Backbone of each chain as ProteinMPNN parsed JSONL, in Angstrom:
{"seq_chain_A": "XXXXXXXXXXXXXXXXXXXXXXXXXXXXXXXXXXXXXXXXXXXXXXXXXXXXXXXXXXXXXXXXXXXXXXXXXXXXXXXXXXXXXX", "coords_chain_A": {"N_chain_A": [[-5.046, -9.259, 26.144], [-4.867, -10.483, 22.827], [-5.965, -9.216, 20.647], [-6.209, -6.552, 21.352], [-3.529, -5.814, 21.544], [-2.761, -6.171, 18.865], [-4.391, -4.239, 17.688], [-3.248, -1.915, 18.797], [-0.689, -2.047, 17.635], [-1.272, -1.826, 14.884], [-2.474, 0.677, 14.852], [-0.304, 2.274, 15.584], [1.238, 1.867, 13.316], [-0.421, 3.115, 11.434], [-0.16, 5.76, 12.307], [2.586, 6.228, 11.804], [2.6, 5.999, 9.005], [0.955, 8.106, 8.338], [2.595, 10.232, 9.027], [4.447, 9.905, 6.967], [2.843, 10.472, 4.776], [2.352, 13.198, 5.189], [4.942, 14.216, 5.07], [6.293, 13.279, 2.878], [8.78, 13.417, 0.336], [8.336, 13.574, -2.475], [5.549, 13.632, -4.838], [4.915, 11.07, -5.59], [5.672, 9.59, -3.337], [3.761, 10.479, -1.525], [1.376, 9.53, -2.686], [1.823, 6.767, -2.67], [2.064, 6.319, 0.093], [-0.476, 7.03, 0.84], [-2.018, 5.04, -0.356], [-1.023, 2.836, 1.054], [-1.933, 3.603, 3.546], [-4.694, 3.336, 3.23], [-4.916, 0.556, 2.974], [-3.98, -0.158, 5.481], [-6.012, 0.906, 7.068], [-8.121, -0.73, 6.327], [-7.256, -3.16, 7.386], [-7.306, -2.416, 10.07], [-10.064, -2.055, 10.396], [-10.918, -4.697, 10.085], [-9.82, -5.817, 12.396], [-11.255, -4.396, 14.312], [-13.774, -5.391, 13.774], [-13.415, -8.018, 14.64], [-13.039, -7.536, 17.353], [-15.389, -6.257, 18.266], [-17.325, -7.964, 17.352], [-18.998, -7.324, 15.235], [-20.328, -7.795, 12.162], [-20.929, -5.943, 10.294], [-18.979, -4.025, 10.136], [-17.133, -5.138, 8.464], [-18.233, -4.797, 5.948], [-17.846, -2.062, 5.624], [-15.063, -2.135, 5.513], [-14.679, -3.475, 3.104], [-15.768, -1.649, 1.218], [-14.023, 0.47, 1.692], [-11.574, -0.582, 0.84], [-12.044, -0.854, -1.916], [-12.423, 1.877, -2.589], [-9.923, 2.888, -1.913], [-8.209, 1.671, -3.811], [-9.299, 2.736, -6.186], [-8.922, 5.519, -5.814], [-6.162, 5.622, -5.709], [-5.455, 4.831, -8.323], [-6.642, 6.934, -9.755], [-5.23, 9.182, -8.762], [-2.629, 8.537, -9.595], [-2.924, 8.541, -12.364], [-3.57, 11.185, -12.706], [-1.195, 12.378, -11.902], [0.512, 11.435, -13.878], [-0.64, 11.944, -16.429], [-1.927, 14.354, -16.256], [-4.623, 14.517, -16.245], [-7.658, 12.88, -15.197], [-9.653, 11.334, -16.419], [-10.571, 10.761, -19.854]], "CA_chain_A": [[-5.716, -9.874, 25.004], [-4.012, -10.292, 21.671], [-6.604, -8.306, 19.707], [-5.864, -5.181, 21.75], [-2.134, -5.595, 21.156], [-2.705, -5.988, 17.408], [-4.988, -2.924, 17.408], [-2.248, -0.906, 19.102], [0.397, -2.097, 16.653], [-1.731, -1.31, 13.594], [-2.667, 2.111, 15.019], [1.038, 2.879, 15.512], [1.622, 1.855, 11.897], [-1.194, 4.163, 10.765], [0.433, 7.059, 12.651], [3.845, 6.365, 11.064], [2.335, 6.218, 7.591], [0.431, 9.466, 8.216], [3.776, 11.11, 8.995], [5.039, 9.826, 5.626], [1.961, 11.202, 3.85], [2.529, 14.638, 5.365], [6.311, 14.661, 4.905], [6.918, 12.648, 1.722], [9.466, 14.431, -0.48], [7.73, 13.739, -3.791], [4.132, 13.273, -4.878], [4.829, 9.615, -5.625], [5.702, 9.12, -1.947], [2.469, 10.747, -0.878], [0.354, 8.627, -3.234], [2.105, 5.427, -2.17], [1.738, 6.267, 1.513], [-1.938, 7.096, 0.941], [-2.483, 3.692, -0.672], [-0.674, 2.012, 2.209], [-2.818, 4.022, 4.633], [-6.027, 2.752, 3.042], [-4.815, -0.865, 3.311], [-3.866, -0.216, 6.937], [-7.323, 1.154, 7.675], [-8.923, -1.944, 6.106], [-6.814, -4.12, 8.404], [-7.812, -1.93, 11.357], [-11.498, -2.348, 10.438], [-11.079, -6.134, 10.317], [-9.545, -6.068, 13.812], [-12.385, -3.863, 15.08], [-14.872, -6.347, 13.606], [-13.165, -9.153, 15.53], [-13.167, -7.137, 18.754], [-16.765, -5.924, 18.63], [-18.225, -9.0, 16.839], [-19.953, -6.718, 14.317], [-19.976, -8.153, 10.786], [-21.198, -4.771, 9.462], [-17.733, -3.288, 9.953], [-16.427, -5.73, 7.325], [-18.746, -4.135, 4.746], [-17.105, -0.795, 5.527], [-13.699, -2.449, 5.077], [-14.737, -3.805, 1.668], [-15.941, -0.405, 0.465], [-12.815, 1.278, 1.837], [-10.504, -1.109, -0.022], [-12.37, -0.461, -3.289], [-12.171, 3.31, -2.751], [-8.491, 3.128, -1.867], [-7.627, 1.335, -5.108], [-9.75, 3.686, -7.206], [-8.287, 6.83, -5.621], [-4.752, 5.516, -6.093], [-5.363, 4.854, -9.783], [-6.976, 8.276, -10.228], [-4.128, 10.102, -8.437], [-1.473, 8.237, -10.439], [-3.203, 9.006, -13.716], [-3.47, 12.643, -12.699], [0.229, 12.735, -11.839], [1.216, 11.07, -15.104], [-1.239, 12.485, -17.642], [-2.512, 15.678, -16.062], [-6.077, 14.422, -16.192], [-8.048, 11.594, -14.633], [-10.317, 10.605, -17.505], [-10.519, 11.464, -21.137]], "C_chain_A": [[-4.984, -9.488, 23.722], [-4.612, -9.267, 20.708], [-6.247, -6.857, 20.059], [-4.429, -4.848, 21.366], [-2.024, -5.34, 19.653], [-3.31, -4.651, 17.009], [-3.987, -1.809, 17.678], [-1.142, -0.861, 18.066], [-0.049, -1.472, 15.335], [-1.993, 0.194, 13.687], [-1.338, 2.859, 14.974], [1.517, 2.95, 14.069], [0.882, 2.933, 11.117], [-0.588, 5.537, 11.05], [1.743, 7.288, 11.883], [3.591, 6.693, 9.599], [1.735, 7.609, 7.366], [1.558, 10.493, 8.204], [4.393, 11.101, 7.605], [4.164, 10.542, 4.609], [2.212, 12.7, 3.959], [3.91, 15.092, 4.932], [6.926, 14.27, 3.576], [7.542, 13.631, 0.746], [8.785, 14.659, -1.824], [6.26, 13.336, -3.735], [3.941, 11.773, -4.973], [4.836, 9.023, -4.233], [4.35, 9.316, -1.276], [1.394, 9.795, -1.366], [0.558, 7.216, -2.697], [1.733, 5.306, -0.698], [0.224, 6.328, 1.715], [-2.55, 5.734, 0.653], [-2.233, 2.743, 0.497], [-1.586, 2.328, 3.399], [-4.202, 3.409, 4.472], [-5.996, 1.25, 3.364], [-4.743, -1.055, 4.824], [-5.208, -0.017, 7.607], [-8.246, -0.035, 7.468], [-8.56, -3.006, 7.143], [-7.34, -3.73, 9.786], [-9.306, -2.221, 11.498], [-11.741, -3.835, 10.698], [-10.833, -6.467, 11.787], [-10.676, -5.553, 14.69], [-13.576, -4.8, 14.973], [-14.667, -7.562, 14.502], [-13.434, -8.765, 16.98], [-14.624, -6.918, 19.152], [-17.769, -6.959, 18.145], [-19.295, -8.428, 15.923], [-19.506, -7.031, 12.883], [-20.095, -6.925, 9.875], [-19.92, -3.995, 9.17], [-16.956, -3.84, 8.755], [-16.945, -5.176, 6.003], [-18.034, -2.806, 4.53], [-15.684, -1.036, 5.049], [-13.658, -2.749, 3.585], [-14.848, -2.546, 0.819], [-14.676, 0.44, 0.521], [-11.679, 0.752, 0.967], [-10.769, -0.766, -1.483], [-12.04, 1.001, -3.531], [-10.689, 3.621, -2.74], [-7.828, 2.811, -3.198], [-8.024, 2.356, -6.166], [-9.06, 5.034, -7.056], [-6.813, 6.77, -5.972], [-4.585, 5.571, -7.603], [-5.638, 6.252, -10.315], [-5.834, 9.251, -9.97], [-2.917, 9.841, -9.323], [-1.698, 8.725, -11.859], [-3.13, 10.533, -13.798], [-2.019, 13.098, -12.664], [0.911, 12.519, -13.183], [0.675, 11.819, -16.313], [-1.792, 13.894, -17.483], [-4.021, 15.676, -16.098], [-6.426, 13.029, -15.684], [-8.711, 10.736, -15.694], [-10.269, 11.444, -18.759], [-11.563, 12.584, -21.165]], "O_chain_A": [[-4.545, -8.352, 23.546], [-3.884, -8.538, 20.035], [-6.011, -6.038, 19.171], [-4.141, -3.738, 20.918], [-1.312, -4.438, 19.21], [-2.81, -3.993, 16.097], [-3.878, -0.866, 16.895], [-0.703, 0.215, 17.659], [0.686, -0.689, 14.733], [-1.764, 0.918, 12.718], [-1.248, 3.944, 14.398], [2.114, 3.938, 13.642], [1.46, 3.589, 10.25], [-0.506, 6.38, 10.157], [1.991, 8.382, 11.376], [4.263, 7.544, 9.016], [1.974, 8.225, 6.327], [1.502, 11.488, 7.481], [4.817, 12.143, 7.104], [4.68, 11.156, 3.675], [2.278, 13.396, 2.946], [4.067, 16.224, 4.473], [7.943, 14.831, 3.168], [6.886, 14.599, 0.361], [8.662, 15.799, -2.271], [5.785, 12.782, -2.743], [2.935, 11.243, -4.501], [4.106, 8.072, -3.955], [3.86, 8.444, -0.558], [0.59, 9.303, -0.575], [-0.4, 6.545, -2.315], [1.151, 4.302, -0.285], [-0.298, 5.74, 2.662], [-3.488, 5.315, 1.331], [-3.1, 1.958, 0.88], [-1.962, 1.436, 4.16], [-4.821, 3.006, 5.457], [-6.939, 0.726, 3.957], [-5.347, -1.972, 5.382], [-5.521, -0.682, 8.594], [-9.071, -0.331, 8.332], [-9.433, -3.665, 7.706], [-7.763, -4.581, 10.569], [-9.771, -2.588, 12.577], [-12.655, -4.197, 11.439], [-11.539, -7.292, 12.367], [-11.027, -6.179, 15.69], [-14.309, -4.994, 15.942], [-15.628, -8.086, 15.064], [-13.984, -9.554, 17.749], [-15.05, -7.333, 20.23], [-18.95, -6.864, 18.479], [-20.39, -8.983, 15.836], [-18.443, -6.591, 12.446], [-19.456, -6.858, 8.824], [-19.78, -3.385, 8.11], [-16.21, -3.108, 8.104], [-16.19, -5.088, 5.034], [-17.665, -2.461, 3.408], [-15.147, -0.247, 4.271], [-12.732, -2.341, 2.884], [-14.13, -2.382, -0.167], [-14.292, 1.057, -0.474], [-10.904, 1.534, 0.416], [-9.841, -0.427, -2.218], [-11.447, 1.342, -4.554], [-10.232, 4.506, -3.464], [-6.987, 3.573, -3.673], [-7.186, 2.794, -6.954], [-8.653, 5.636, -8.05], [-6.257, 7.745, -6.477], [-3.701, 6.258, -8.115], [-4.95, 6.714, -11.225], [-5.496, 10.057, -10.837], [-2.247, 10.778, -9.758], [-0.786, 9.258, -12.491], [-2.696, 11.1, -14.801], [-1.651, 14.078, -13.312], [1.772, 13.301, -13.588], [1.455, 12.286, -17.143], [-2.093, 14.557, -18.476], [-4.642, 16.734, -15.992], [-5.604, 12.113, -15.732], [-8.38, 9.561, -15.854], [-9.977, 12.64, -18.741], [-11.679, 13.296, -22.162]]}, "seq_chain_B": "XXXXXXXXXXXXXXXXXXXXXXXXXXXXXXXXXXXXXXXXXXXXXXXXXXXXXXXXXXXXXXXXXXXXXXXXXXXXXXXXXXXXXXXXXXXXXXXXXXXXXXXXXXXXXXXXXXXXXXXXXXXXXXXXXXXXXX", "coords_chain_B": {"N_chain_B": [[-2.701, -13.673, 29.73], [-5.101, -15.129, 29.483], [-7.039, -16.08, 27.691], [-5.746, -17.282, 25.408], [-5.784, -18.295, 22.197], [-4.308, -20.319, 19.921], [-4.933, -20.727, 17.209], [-6.288, -18.467, 16.381], [-4.728, -16.346, 17.337], [-2.036, -16.495, 16.57], [-1.84, -16.099, 13.65], [-2.845, -13.452, 13.628], [-0.975, -12.067, 15.165], [1.353, -12.454, 13.626], [0.557, -11.097, 11.295], [0.196, -8.458, 12.296], [2.801, -7.903, 13.074], [4.056, -7.893, 10.554], [2.769, -5.76, 9.301], [3.587, -3.608, 10.907], [6.344, -3.758, 10.424], [6.396, -3.091, 7.707], [5.523, -0.439, 7.886], [7.631, 0.729, 9.316], [9.67, 0.314, 7.474], [8.71, 1.957, 5.476], [9.162, 4.405, 6.668], [11.954, 4.416, 6.953], [13.401, 3.717, 4.645], [15.448, 4.899, 1.893], [14.46, 5.768, -0.553], [12.001, 6.291, -3.133], [11.436, 4.001, -4.672], [12.456, 1.907, -3.143], [10.863, 2.176, -0.868], [8.419, 1.588, -1.998], [8.774, -1.099, -2.569], [8.899, -2.125, 0.083], [6.312, -1.467, 1.079], [4.513, -2.709, -0.741], [5.214, -5.426, -0.793], [5.158, -6.287, 1.912], [2.694, -5.598, 2.998], [0.881, -7.234, 1.85], [1.33, -9.808, 2.935], [0.968, -9.142, 5.639], [-1.732, -8.201, 5.799], [-2.95, -10.516, 4.899], [-2.384, -12.351, 6.96], [-3.757, -11.139, 9.127], [-6.391, -11.105, 8.191], [-6.838, -13.837, 7.899], [-6.659, -14.695, 10.564], [-8.838, -13.262, 11.608], [-10.976, -14.389, 10.197], [-10.871, -17.016, 11.139], [-11.511, -16.546, 13.758], [-14.051, -15.317, 13.817], [-15.748, -17.189, 12.582], [-17.995, -17.347, 10.757], [-20.224, -17.451, 8.045], [-20.89, -15.145, 6.602], [-18.964, -13.267, 7.476], [-16.703, -14.622, 6.623], [-16.926, -14.711, 3.786], [-16.817, -11.97, 3.181], [-14.277, -11.244, 4.168], [-12.684, -12.892, 2.573], [-13.23, -11.794, 0.077], [-12.146, -9.198, 0.347], [-9.471, -9.873, 0.757], [-8.781, -11.205, -1.618], [-9.144, -9.078, -3.368], [-7.112, -7.351, -2.472], [-4.868, -8.911, -3.086], [-5.047, -8.856, -5.833], [-4.855, -6.107, -6.489], [-2.683, -4.832, -5.21], [-0.075, -5.331, -6.505], [-0.72, -4.036, -8.887], [-1.154, -1.282, -8.205], [1.374, -0.698, -7.182], [2.967, -1.033, -9.455], [1.856, 0.995, -11.062], [2.482, 3.348, -9.619], [5.288, 3.255, -9.577], [5.78, 3.375, -12.321], [4.713, 5.889, -12.944], [6.401, 7.562, -11.423], [8.864, 6.965, -12.624], [8.479, 7.74, -15.296], [8.068, 10.416, -14.904], [10.631, 11.141, -14.432], [12.117, 10.614, -12.067], [15.073, 9.821, -10.539], [16.37, 6.629, -9.488], [18.007, 5.824, -6.368], [21.239, 4.506, -6.225], [23.588, 1.978, -5.177], [25.711, 2.085, -2.199], [23.92, 3.509, 0.208], [23.009, 5.334, -1.667], [25.186, 6.707, -2.637], [26.577, 6.276, -4.994], [25.092, 7.45, -6.927], [24.679, 9.235, -9.434], [26.581, 8.51, -11.399], [26.164, 5.769, -12.088], [23.602, 5.993, -12.819], [23.697, 6.916, -15.337], [23.338, 5.325, -17.969], [20.838, 4.202, -17.45], [19.511, 6.577, -16.884], [19.539, 7.863, -19.342], [17.882, 6.119, -20.778], [15.573, 6.558, -19.305], [15.146, 9.249, -19.908], [14.625, 9.084, -22.641], [12.296, 7.544, -22.562], [10.713, 9.359, -21.199], [10.572, 11.448, -23.059], [9.23, 10.154, -25.153], [6.851, 9.694, -23.828], [5.982, 12.302, -23.369], [5.59, 13.158, -26.019], [3.566, 11.422, -26.83], [1.602, 12.216, -25.091], [1.171, 14.833, -25.932], [0.097, 14.309, -28.459], [-2.285, 12.943, -27.815], [-3.486, 14.975, -26.441], [-4.011, 16.768, -28.474], [-5.987, 15.327, -29.776], [-8.144, 15.286, -27.937]], "CA_chain_B": [[-2.958, -14.561, 28.598], [-6.121, -16.086, 29.933], [-7.773, -16.689, 26.576], [-4.871, -17.353, 24.244], [-6.11, -19.408, 21.303], [-3.263, -20.208, 18.89], [-5.474, -20.707, 15.857], [-6.656, -17.096, 16.061], [-3.803, -15.293, 17.754], [-0.747, -16.546, 15.872], [-1.887, -15.336, 12.395], [-3.036, -12.018, 13.855], [0.303, -11.499, 15.618], [2.259, -12.408, 12.473], [0.11, -10.019, 10.421], [0.486, -7.159, 12.901], [4.25, -7.715, 12.997], [4.467, -7.519, 9.204], [2.269, -4.408, 9.006], [4.482, -2.65, 11.573], [7.619, -3.774, 9.705], [6.237, -2.319, 6.475], [5.455, 0.988, 8.217], [8.981, 1.179, 9.657], [10.399, 0.398, 6.215], [8.234, 3.148, 4.783], [9.81, 5.57, 7.258], [13.404, 4.379, 7.012], [14.074, 3.492, 3.372], [15.89, 6.199, 1.401], [14.088, 6.06, -1.924], [10.61, 5.945, -3.444], [11.318, 2.633, -5.182], [12.663, 1.007, -2.005], [9.658, 2.252, -0.024], [7.368, 0.878, -2.725], [9.051, -2.509, -2.318], [8.495, -2.457, 1.449], [4.864, -1.404, 1.304], [3.71, -3.636, -1.54], [5.466, -6.812, -0.419], [4.852, -6.68, 3.275], [1.307, -5.392, 3.39], [0.114, -8.392, 1.391], [1.429, -10.856, 3.951], [0.388, -8.669, 6.888], [-3.199, -8.211, 5.759], [-3.386, -11.908, 4.776], [-2.372, -12.945, 8.296], [-4.812, -10.605, 9.991], [-7.696, -11.558, 7.703], [-6.968, -15.266, 8.223], [-6.989, -14.79, 11.98], [-10.191, -12.756, 11.84], [-11.943, -15.368, 9.686], [-10.892, -18.174, 12.037], [-12.111, -16.171, 15.026], [-15.481, -14.987, 13.707], [-16.44, -18.436, 12.228], [-19.318, -16.988, 10.262], [-20.129, -17.475, 6.582], [-20.927, -13.761, 6.117], [-17.651, -12.672, 7.712], [-15.687, -15.309, 5.827], [-16.978, -14.272, 2.39], [-16.346, -10.59, 3.07], [-12.822, -11.212, 4.339], [-12.066, -13.501, 1.388], [-13.324, -10.835, -1.028], [-11.159, -8.134, 0.563], [-8.128, -10.424, 0.589], [-8.572, -11.416, -3.056], [-8.996, -7.758, -3.972], [-5.769, -6.848, -2.161], [-3.878, -9.67, -3.857], [-5.095, -8.431, -7.228], [-4.612, -4.694, -6.755], [-1.43, -4.301, -4.661], [0.948, -5.21, -7.562], [-1.147, -3.043, -9.878], [-0.882, 0.084, -7.756], [2.825, -0.521, -7.082], [3.467, -0.821, -10.808], [1.408, 2.31, -11.546], [3.214, 4.425, -8.954], [6.673, 3.224, -10.052], [5.787, 3.843, -13.705], [4.503, 7.334, -12.95], [7.608, 8.228, -10.932], [9.946, 6.795, -13.594], [8.218, 8.551, -16.484], [8.254, 11.811, -14.536], [12.06, 11.422, -14.377], [12.704, 10.51, -10.731], [16.136, 8.815, -10.6], [16.524, 5.784, -8.3], [19.302, 5.86, -5.701], [21.962, 3.256, -6.433], [24.801, 1.812, -4.403], [25.689, 2.165, -0.743], [23.306, 4.743, 0.691], [22.774, 6.28, -2.74], [26.383, 7.508, -2.886], [27.029, 6.113, -6.36], [23.901, 7.724, -7.686], [24.546, 9.782, -10.771], [27.423, 7.823, -12.373], [25.536, 4.559, -12.588], [22.302, 6.375, -13.356], [23.922, 7.337, -16.71], [22.608, 4.603, -19.013], [19.443, 4.162, -17.019], [18.936, 7.907, -16.977], [19.242, 8.136, -20.752], [16.667, 5.367, -21.118], [14.445, 7.242, -18.689], [14.85, 10.487, -20.641], [13.967, 8.698, -23.894], [10.919, 7.167, -22.232], [10.0, 10.575, -20.836], [10.285, 12.185, -24.287], [8.142, 9.409, -25.803], [5.619, 9.925, -23.077], [5.541, 13.684, -23.616], [5.071, 13.251, -27.391], [2.273, 10.738, -26.857], [0.649, 13.042, -24.356], [0.817, 15.972, -26.787], [-0.794, 13.829, -29.511], [-3.623, 12.688, -27.273], [-4.083, 16.264, -26.066], [-4.595, 17.33, -29.687], [-7.233, 14.618, -30.082], [-9.254, 15.67, -27.074]], "C_chain_B": [[-3.994, -15.604, 28.985], [-6.744, -16.82, 28.753], [-6.915, -16.672, 25.316], [-5.268, -18.559, 23.402], [-5.178, -19.33, 20.095], [-3.803, -20.072, 17.494], [-5.848, -19.295, 15.434], [-5.476, -16.15, 16.247], [-2.492, -15.318, 16.983], [-0.809, -15.852, 14.509], [-2.059, -13.848, 12.605], [-1.732, -11.371, 14.306], [1.296, -11.397, 14.466], [1.878, -11.253, 11.547], [0.428, -8.651, 10.981], [1.977, -6.861, 12.855], [4.664, -7.251, 11.601], [3.964, -6.132, 8.829], [3.174, -3.355, 9.647], [5.831, -2.589, 10.874], [7.531, -2.953, 8.426], [6.187, -0.827, 6.775], [6.837, 1.528, 8.569], [9.841, 1.288, 8.399], [10.001, 1.617, 5.413], [8.872, 4.41, 5.361], [11.308, 5.588, 6.995], [14.086, 4.294, 5.657], [14.345, 4.815, 2.679], [15.173, 6.675, 0.141], [12.636, 5.673, -2.153], [10.482, 4.487, -3.855], [11.525, 1.618, -4.058], [11.446, 1.001, -1.092], [8.499, 1.507, -0.664], [7.52, -0.622, -2.532], [8.537, -2.909, -0.937], [6.978, -2.507, 1.563], [4.136, -2.49, 0.531], [3.965, -5.089, -1.153], [4.871, -7.136, 0.942], [3.376, -6.545, 3.602], [0.452, -6.547, 2.912], [0.126, -9.493, 2.45], [0.781, -10.421, 5.261], [-1.122, -8.72, 6.88], [-3.707, -9.638, 5.607], [-3.417, -12.582, 6.139], [-3.515, -12.461, 9.147], [-6.187, -11.05, 9.514], [-7.924, -13.039, 8.006], [-7.341, -15.446, 9.694], [-8.401, -14.335, 12.278], [-11.231, -13.755, 11.357], [-12.01, -16.586, 10.599], [-11.549, -17.842, 13.365], [-13.627, -15.972, 14.891], [-16.315, -16.218, 13.364], [-17.881, -18.205, 11.776], [-19.209, -16.933, 8.741], [-20.104, -16.068, 6.018], [-19.569, -13.103, 6.28], [-16.603, -13.299, 6.811], [-15.704, -14.843, 4.372], [-16.475, -12.845, 2.236], [-14.823, -10.519, 3.187], [-12.112, -11.813, 3.134], [-12.117, -12.548, 0.208], [-12.283, -9.733, -0.88], [-9.747, -8.652, 0.311], [-7.81, -10.652, -0.882], [-8.36, -10.089, -3.768], [-7.613, -7.175, -3.703], [-4.708, -7.576, -2.968], [-3.872, -9.227, -5.316], [-4.573, -7.018, -7.424], [-3.29, -4.17, -6.211], [-0.307, -4.272, -5.705], [0.587, -4.164, -8.602], [-0.802, -1.628, -9.443], [0.618, 0.331, -7.631], [3.424, -0.257, -8.457], [3.092, 0.562, -11.33], [2.225, 3.434, -10.94], [4.661, 4.46, -9.436], [6.76, 3.75, -11.474], [5.623, 5.361, -13.769], [5.755, 8.067, -12.5], [8.735, 8.146, -11.954], [9.717, 7.676, -14.812], [8.258, 10.037, -16.175], [9.718, 12.151, -14.312], [12.663, 11.415, -12.998], [13.8, 9.459, -10.76], [16.154, 7.956, -9.351], [17.901, 5.969, -7.688], [19.96, 4.507, -5.859], [23.156, 3.207, -5.505], [24.593, 2.019, -2.922], [25.122, 3.514, -0.299], [23.097, 5.777, -0.397], [23.978, 7.122, -3.1], [26.804, 7.456, -4.358], [25.965, 6.538, -7.358], [24.108, 8.071, -9.147], [25.395, 9.071, -11.802], [26.711, 6.628, -12.967], [24.149, 4.854, -13.135], [22.42, 6.668, -14.837], [23.073, 6.645, -17.753], [21.122, 4.556, -18.689], [18.763, 5.508, -17.203], [18.631, 8.287, -18.413], [17.991, 7.391, -21.195], [15.442, 6.073, -20.547], [14.094, 8.515, -19.427], [14.172, 10.195, -21.976], [12.513, 8.342, -23.633], [10.083, 8.398, -21.905], [9.629, 11.375, -22.085], [9.158, 11.515, -25.066], [6.811, 9.721, -25.153], [5.072, 11.32, -23.341], [4.937, 13.816, -25.013], [3.689, 12.615, -27.487], [1.191, 11.583, -26.188], [0.205, 14.242, -25.198], [-0.157, 15.532, -27.879], [-2.197, 13.586, -28.99], [-4.285, 13.986, -26.843], [-4.686, 16.947, -27.292], [-5.92, 16.66, -30.026], [-8.384, 15.166, -29.257], [-9.331, 17.147, -26.961]], "O_chain_B": [[-3.779, -16.806, 28.829], [-6.953, -18.032, 28.806], [-7.309, -16.118, 24.29], [-5.113, -19.703, 23.83], [-5.25, -18.374, 19.324], [-3.21, -19.381, 16.666], [-5.741, -18.955, 14.256], [-5.247, -15.263, 15.426], [-1.892, -14.267, 16.762], [0.092, -15.068, 14.209], [-1.492, -13.05, 11.858], [-1.412, -10.259, 13.886], [1.998, -10.395, 14.33], [2.743, -10.52, 11.069], [0.877, -7.77, 10.249], [2.383, -5.721, 12.629], [5.494, -6.354, 11.452], [4.651, -5.399, 8.117], [3.494, -2.341, 9.028], [6.411, -1.512, 10.737], [8.455, -2.212, 8.088], [6.738, -0.026, 6.02], [7.189, 2.641, 8.18], [10.636, 2.217, 8.258], [10.832, 2.239, 4.752], [9.101, 5.377, 4.634], [11.886, 6.661, 6.828], [15.223, 4.742, 5.512], [13.576, 5.763, 2.839], [15.259, 7.852, -0.208], [12.1, 4.822, -1.445], [9.543, 3.804, -3.447], [10.852, 0.587, -4.019], [11.041, -0.051, -0.597], [7.695, 0.877, 0.023], [6.534, -1.337, -2.354], [7.828, -3.905, -0.796], [6.421, -3.475, 2.08], [3.237, -3.134, 1.072], [3.043, -5.904, -1.178], [4.169, -8.135, 1.104], [2.857, -7.312, 4.412], [-0.596, -6.822, 3.497], [-0.917, -10.037, 2.814], [0.122, -11.221, 5.924], [-1.738, -9.217, 7.823], [-4.778, -9.962, 6.12], [-4.364, -13.305, 6.451], [-4.178, -13.254, 9.816], [-7.06, -11.343, 10.331], [-9.037, -13.454, 8.325], [-8.219, -16.241, 10.031], [-9.093, -14.939, 13.098], [-12.251, -13.958, 12.016], [-13.091, -17.135, 10.813], [-12.083, -18.726, 14.035], [-14.393, -16.409, 15.75], [-17.466, -16.311, 13.79], [-18.832, -18.77, 12.315], [-18.222, -16.429, 8.204], [-19.38, -15.803, 5.058], [-19.068, -12.461, 5.357], [-15.723, -12.61, 6.294], [-14.652, -14.605, 3.78], [-15.781, -12.535, 1.268], [-14.162, -9.828, 2.411], [-11.067, -11.316, 2.713], [-11.174, -12.485, -0.581], [-11.614, -9.369, -1.848], [-8.922, -7.954, -0.28], [-6.714, -10.336, -1.345], [-7.514, -9.976, -4.655], [-7.006, -6.575, -4.59], [-3.769, -6.962, -3.474], [-2.826, -9.222, -5.964], [-3.91, -6.745, -8.425], [-2.802, -3.15, -6.7], [0.379, -3.253, -5.794], [1.462, -3.485, -9.14], [-0.228, -0.859, -10.214], [1.095, 1.425, -7.933], [4.275, 0.618, -8.619], [3.908, 1.23, -11.966], [2.622, 4.366, -11.639], [5.212, 5.534, -9.679], [7.69, 4.482, -11.813], [6.301, 6.037, -14.543], [6.143, 9.068, -13.103], [9.477, 9.11, -12.147], [10.656, 8.296, -15.312], [8.46, 10.846, -17.08], [10.045, 13.304, -14.032], [13.633, 12.133, -12.754], [13.496, 8.288, -10.988], [15.973, 8.478, -8.251], [18.865, 6.241, -8.403], [19.323, 3.474, -5.654], [23.681, 4.24, -5.091], [23.464, 2.118, -2.441], [25.789, 4.541, -0.424], [23.014, 6.971, -0.106], [23.843, 8.136, -3.785], [27.313, 8.433, -4.908], [25.932, 6.056, -8.49], [23.749, 7.281, -10.02], [25.009, 9.01, -12.969], [26.651, 6.472, -14.187], [23.582, 4.027, -13.849], [21.415, 6.681, -15.549], [22.198, 7.262, -18.36], [20.27, 4.831, -19.535], [17.606, 5.588, -17.617], [17.625, 8.937, -18.698], [17.143, 7.944, -21.896], [14.408, 6.177, -21.206], [12.919, 8.852, -19.574], [13.28, 10.924, -22.408], [11.613, 8.764, -24.36], [8.911, 8.487, -22.273], [8.527, 11.915, -22.179], [8.255, 12.179, -25.574], [5.803, 9.973, -25.813], [3.868, 11.509, -23.515], [3.919, 14.483, -25.197], [2.774, 13.152, -28.112], [0.048, 11.655, -26.641], [-0.965, 14.624, -25.189], [-1.106, 16.246, -28.203], [-3.181, 13.967, -29.625], [-5.511, 14.095, -26.875], [-5.717, 17.612, -27.199], [-6.856, 17.308, -30.494], [-9.454, 15.473, -29.782], [-10.208, 17.668, -26.271]]}, "name": "protein", "num_of_chains": 2, "seq": "XXXXXXXXXXXXXXXXXXXXXXXXXXXXXXXXXXXXXXXXXXXXXXXXXXXXXXXXXXXXXXXXXXXXXXXXXXXXXXXXXXXXXXXXXXXXXXXXXXXXXXXXXXXXXXXXXXXXXXXXXXXXXXXXXXXXXXXXXXXXXXXXXXXXXXXXXXXXXXXXXXXXXXXXXXXXXXXXXXXXXXXXXXXXXXXXXXXXXXXXXXXXXXXXXXXXXXXXXXXX"}
């Protein structure tokens, strides 16, 4: 079944990106890989929703994408300015 | 391949292929800016393919609106985060690798590097001023 193949491929991608998060030479690499990881997890949630036929999982994907963007902006501002908010 | 339906499976396969390609690019590219290119370009197409396939498979108004919202959000925010990360790295003074395998790095970085140092000094001065305010 194609969904299982896609789940395996996206899980492999998540593992590769986790290696980049742990190993990334600079903090910019880690932040970028973390952002990519959150997008990957949203895609994984969408595939799980297709496999299990549960629409509720898509709500989790929506919240996770919002949190991923917010955490990326906060981490970048902390890297650049030394603080998150005024 | 008992239940192969092209309308669902072809976009999902294309999306999974692009997500894996972006992950491999993230591992293999030599530089932060090159990795940023790989992740921000490819993940848009990959997630678009997978969301399109999921929406065509679930055929539900609730699922369709949620997937469309997530996709629109990704289209809006992926360039934003890429720009923010590149700007932060550049203003912190990370030089990009230039030329074949980054061999020609520092010579051609000259003019660019001076611009980056000026931008960095501006940024530091602005930061000091705002620090005095708060």
